[in-house]
N, C-alpha and C positions, 0 to 999 in steps of 0.2 A: 466392306465386302471382301471376302477372301480372294487372294491372288489367283486362285484356280479359275474364277470367272473371267478375269481379264486375259489369262492365258488362252482360254478357249475362244474368246472374242478375237484375239490376235490371230490365232490359228485359222479361224473361219474366214477372217478378212483376207488372209493370204490366198484363199481359193476363190470360188465363185461367190461374190458378195450377195447374190440373191439367196444363198443358202442361209444367211445369217438370221433372217426373220423367222424362217421355218424351224430352226433348231436352237434358237437362243434360249428357249425354255429349258432344254436339256443342259445348257451351260449353267443355268441357275440352280440345278439340282444339288442336293447336299453331297459333300465330299464323303467318300467311303473311308471309314476309320476302322482299323483292325488293331486290337490290343496285342502287344508282343507277349510271348510266353515267359521270357526271362532276359535279364541283362547279365553278361559275363562279369564276374567280380574282378576287382583289382588284384593283379598278381602280388604275392607276398613281398617281393623285392622291388615292387613298383613297375611302372610302365612309362614309355615315352609317347611318341606320336604314332598311333596305329593307322594302318593303311588299307590292307586287303584281307579277305577271309576266304577260307576253303574248308570243305567238309569231306572227311573220309569215313565211309561206313564199312565196318568190318562184319564178317559173318558172326563173330562173337561180338555182340553190341558193346560189351564192356571195353573192347579195344578201340572203338571208334574215336576219332579225333576231330575237334574243331580247331583250326589253325589260323592264327592272326599275325600278320607281319607287323613288326615294330621298327619303323624306319629310323628312329633316333637311338634306340637301345641296340639296334642291329642284331635282333634275334627274331625267332618266330615263337609266339606264346601258344601253348598247347592246353586245350580244355577238354574235359569230358562233356560231350553234348547231351548226355542223358541226365547226369546229376548236376551239371553246371559247376564243375569243380576244376580248379587249376591243377594241371598235371606236370608242368615243367616247361622247358624251353628247348628249341631246336637251334643248333648253331651257336656261334659266339662271335663277338666283334673281331673283324680282321680281314685280311686279303688272302690268307692261305687256304688250302683245301679244307672244306667243311666249315669255313668261317664266312660271315656275311657282313656286307657293308651297304647300308641303306636298302634293305629288302622292300620291294614294292609289290608287284603282282605275284600271285601264288595260284597254283592249279594242281589237281590230282588226276593221275591216269591209273587205271587198273590194268593188271596183267601186262606189264611192260617187259619186253625181251631184253635181258641183260646178259653179261658174260657168265653169270652164275645161274641163269634161268629166269623164269617169270616171277615178277614181284610187282606190287603196287608201289607207285612212286609219287612223291610230292616235288614239284618244280618251283623254285623260288627265284624270282627275277631280282638281281642286285643292280641297282642304279649306279652306285659309285664304283663297283667292281666291274661294271660293263659285262655281265655274264649271267648265265642261268645255272644255279646249282641244284642238284638232284639228290634226294634222300629216299631210302627204302622205307616202306611201311609194312608192318608196324615196328620194324627193328630200328628205324631212324638212323641207318648207316649211310654215310656219304658215298654216293655212287659215281660222282664226277661232275664236271662243269663244262659248259660250252658257250661259244658266242663272243669270247673276249677279243677275238680278232675282227669281229664284224659289228658288234653292238656299240652304240654310243648313247649313253643315258637312257637305257631301256626302262619301260614302265610296266605295261600290261602283257598278259600271256593268255593264249587260248590253245587248247589241245584238240586234235582230231586225228582219226585214223583214215587215211586216204589211200585207197588201193592196198589195204592191208598194212600200211606203214604208219607209224606214229609221227605226226608233225606237230611242231611247236611254232605258233605264230606270235611274234614279239613286236610290240611297238617300240621303235627306236627314235628318240626325240632330239638327239644332239645335232642333227643336220637340218638344213632348211631347203625344202620342206621336210617335215617328219616323214619317216619311212616305216613300213612293215617288213620285217625280215622273217623268212620262213625256213625252219630247220627240219631235217629228218633226224629223228632220234633213233639210235641203233646201238647194239652192243659194242663196247669198246673200253679201253683203259681199265679202270677199277670196276666198271659196271656198265656205263653208257657214255656215249658221245653224241655230239650234234654236228651234222653236216649242212652247211648253208645250201639251200636249193635255189632260192631266188628272193628278190626283194623288190618293192615298188613304193613310189612316193604317194603321199596323201596330203593334199593342200589344206591342212587343218592342224590344230593342236590335238595330239592323240594321247590316249592312255588305254582305255578298256576296249576289248573286242571279244566276239564270240563266233564260233564256227558252226554253221548249219550245213552239214555235209549233204543231207538229203535234198536240199534245195540249191546246192552248189553256191553257198553264200558265206562270205566273211563279212560280218556286220561290225563296223568300227565307229565308236563314239567320237564325234567331232566336238571338242571342247572350246572351239572358237566360233564366232558368228558365221552362219546363222544357227548354230547349235542344233545339229541334227545327227542322223545316223547314215553313214556312208556304206553302200553295199558294193562289194566286189565279188567276183567269182573266185574259185579256188585256184585259178591261175594268176590271180592278182590283177584282173582286168576290171575296170570300173563298170558298174551296172546301173545303179540308181541311188537315190537318197530319199529319206522320209523323216518325218517328225519335226520339220522346221516350224517354229511357232509354238510347239507344245512345251518346250523346256524353258524354265525361268532364266537359266543362264548356262548351266553346266551339266550335260548328260554324262553321268559318271559310270558306275558299274552297269553291266549288261549280262543277262543270263537267258538261256533257252529252256522253256518247258515243253517237253516232247510228249504229245498225245498219240504218236504213231500215225502212219499213213500221211506223213507230211503236215499234220495238223499240230497246233499247239500255240504257244505264246512267246513273245519276246518281252522281257521285263527290264526296264531301264530306270536307274535311280536319277531323279531330278534333284541334284545335290543342293542347289541354292534355294529351292522352295522351302518354306518354313511352316510346319515341319517338312522333312523330305517327302516328296511324292514319288511313288513307284508307278511309272507310266507303263501301261499294258498295250501291246500291239498284237494283232492277229498274225500268226506265223506264216500262213499262206499268202495273204494279201498285203500284209504290213499295214493294214488299216488300224487306226487308233481306236481303242476299246474303252478307255477311261483309266482311272488310277485309284490307288489306295494309299493310305498313310497311317501313321500312328503317332507315337511320341518320339520316334527316331528323327534325329536332325543331323545335318551336315554329313550325310552318308558319302563315304568314299567307295570302298568295294562292297559288292554283294555276292552271295552264293546261294545255290539251292540244291537240294537232292530230292529225287523222286523215290529213293529207297526208304524203307520203313525203319524207324527207331522205336523202341518201346514207348517213349513219350510222344512221338510223332508218327503214328502208324500209317499215315498217308503222305508222308514227306514233310519237308520243312524248308524255310527261307531264312537267310541270315543277312543282316545289314550292319555296317559300321555306324556307330553312334558317336558323333562329335569327336572323332579321332581318339576316343578313350575306352570304348567298350564295343561289344557286338550285341545287337538285339536279335533274339531268335523268335521266329514266327511259325505257328502251326499252319501248314498248307490248308488244312480243313477250314480254318477261320478265313483265310484269304479267299479260297474258292467259294465259300458260302457268301461272303460279303460281295464278291465281284461276279457271282454267278458263272464261275469258271468250272471247267471239267477237271477230273483228276485221273491220273494213271500212275499206279505204283509199279516200279520196276524192280526186278530181282537184283541182289547183290552179286556182282561178278566174282567168280571163284578165283582165288590166286593161290597157286601151289608152285613149289620149286621144281625145276627141271634141269637136265643137263644141257649145255650149249648145243644148239642145233637139233635137239630132240624134243618131241611133244611131251607134255606132262603125262606121266604114266597113269595117273588117276583118271584122266580123260580118255585114254586109249583112242586118240585121234578125233573122237566126236563125243560131245556131252550135251546135256540140257539141264535147265533149271527154270522153274521147279519141276519135280517129278515125284509123284503123280501131279497132274496139272489140269486146270481149266480156268479161263478159256484159252490161254496161250502159254507157250513155253519158249524160252530163248535158247537157241542152239548155238554152240560154239564148235568149230572144227578146225583142224590143223592140216595144212598142206605142206608136205615136206619137200616135194619136187614140183616144178612147174609142169602144168599139163591140164587136160580136161578133167573137170570135177563135176560129179552129180551127187545130189543129196535128195533122197527119197523118203517118204513115209510109206511103210510097207505093212500090210495087215498080216494076220496069222496064216493066211493062205498063200502068202508070198506075192500078193498083188500090190502093185504100186497105186496108192490112193491119192497121192499128191507129190509132185516133183517141186522141190523148193529151190534147187540150184542146178544149173546146167550151163557151165561156161568155163573158159580157160582161166586158171588162177596161177599167180606167182606164189612162191613159198611164203608162208606166214599164217597168222591166225585170223579167222573170220567169224562173223556172227550173223545169224538170221533168226527169224521168229516164225513159228507155226501157230496160226490162230485157228481154233476149231469151234468157236462159239456159233458160227453160222453154218456149220457142217452137219450133214445127216449121219455122220459116222457114229457108231455106238460106243459106249464106254467099254473099253477093253484094252488088252495089251497090243501095242504096235511096236514097230522097229524103225529106228533111224538107220538108214543104209547109206554110208558114204563111200563113193567110189572115186579113187584118185589114181588115174592111169589104170594099171592092171590090178591094183590093190583094192580090197573091199573091207570096210569096217562097219560093225553094227552095234547098236545099243538099244536095250529095251526101254520103252517109255509107256506110261499108262495115262490114258485119257479118262477123266471122270466128269461126267455131266452133272 
């Protein structure tokens, strides 16, 4: 009998034993199997031991990149996620600027403020150089590195915008116990720099983590017994743990699927299951929902995007396969097999800007898509600290909904206007942003 059954029995036995009789039939149900869409090919010059994966989706889909760290060749392999073609490498072996030594974790952030303006950035954790290196996308230019004075054998990375500032959360494993170190990423040097904000210990072997800002959670995979997920708040204070008994041995990669309104899923790779199982937990309650698997085995890192690509119009999921390739999955297939919901998100726009100034194209406030239905994502820029209001205004000048009314520090912010449950008619509206005594507007069109 498949090990999934025994994992479920173990999990149930850890809780109320009286539950076992009532739900053991569920444990005997067939495992959910999903076929992957493709396997990345071997690079022309060969590969070493692959570790982690990240996806960057560009407004021009032809520029999108699937990026895989190679910790023995000391490079990042680049693939076209649409045509599944090898495109080249990022970095080269070494310890100088722009070089890499044992790259492990990798993550992408959109619209990062640098000394040259806003750009998308890929962050690469270097275990043997004890730092995080950053490169612009799509240009692939080295922007700087940080953490070399504070990190000791770093592995995983998670990014989040907290109070308008980009933070990088890094697992640092050279001390006992392992620690999580949190940096603020800001303009500096050749492009960006990182300032250590705080760090905290976690009594476990650490690697992967993910940030859920809406629930004030940092979720950290504990790769030592009892093999679970540790939950901290965004101040680094312990909150809870979940998943003990679910994992065969090693909870490896972890990602967040965001359905909005605080709903969604956490997906965790159960690396030692054969084949790898991807355990799914409810985002709000952290309750276990089941798993899916395929022909992928020995998964280290995982990644997903809720942005559309031509071959994956409702998003995609990526998993390392046996340290030698990445398997790409169509989210539609996963959602159908697991009876999960789907939410496609727009691609954040990235344009250049002068230091300290908002992007001219946005004129302080923008939205995408436009026209829209049922929702549009709104981005706005605050140049000086103060009271900020953001209103939806009709053609008569009447405020139909206030989206923001609070004090803000300088920076870039996002919010969403959902109009699917609204009685408002299809017509022209205005976004009206007021920052102190300044007012900015933008035309938007609602189409039911």
